[in-house]
N, C-alpha and C positions, 0 to 999 in steps of 0.2 A: 077560347083558347087555341082552334083551328085556324085563327085571324094570328096568333105567335107564330104559331109553326109557319103556316104563309111567308111573315115577316122574315122569321130568322133563315128561312129558304132564300128567299131571295138576296140580302142582304151580308149572309154570309160569306160567297163566293168574293162579292167586292172587300169587304174588310179583309181575306187572307189574302185578295192579290194587292194589295195598298202596300201593304207591309213594307218591303222593298230590305231592307236593311236595319230596321230597329231607330229607336231614337238616337238624334245629332242635336247636342245641344250647341246654343247659340256661341261662336267665339268672340271675344271681342273685340273683334274687328266689326264685329255687327252693330256693335251700337256705337263706336264710331265712326261713321264710312268715310271715305276721303272727301278732300276740299274740290269743289266742282268751282266755284266761284271767287276772284278777289285774294287766290293763294301767296300767302306770305302777309297780309297785311292785319289789323286788328277788325277788319271786316270779312274775313273768310266764313264761307258759306258752304255746308255738304247740303246734300238733298234733303235731308230731314229737314233742317234751316228755312230752306226754297218753299214746301209745304207750311211751314207755320206761316211764313210771311204771305204765301198767296189765299189761305186760309184767313188769316188776319182781314186782309184786304177784302174778300168774301164777305165775312161775317161785321 
């Protein structure tokens, strides 16, 4: 029980200061980022697609 109270005393200030302004849900633009390469073509790539291509090459 003493260990639990020590952990609570150490973690509680960190949790309270990390709150900021509460929960901010993602917007629709977070799911559809802007195009980075080949804009205006059928091969347009955003940052998520670039990471997918890199990981496909790596694997």
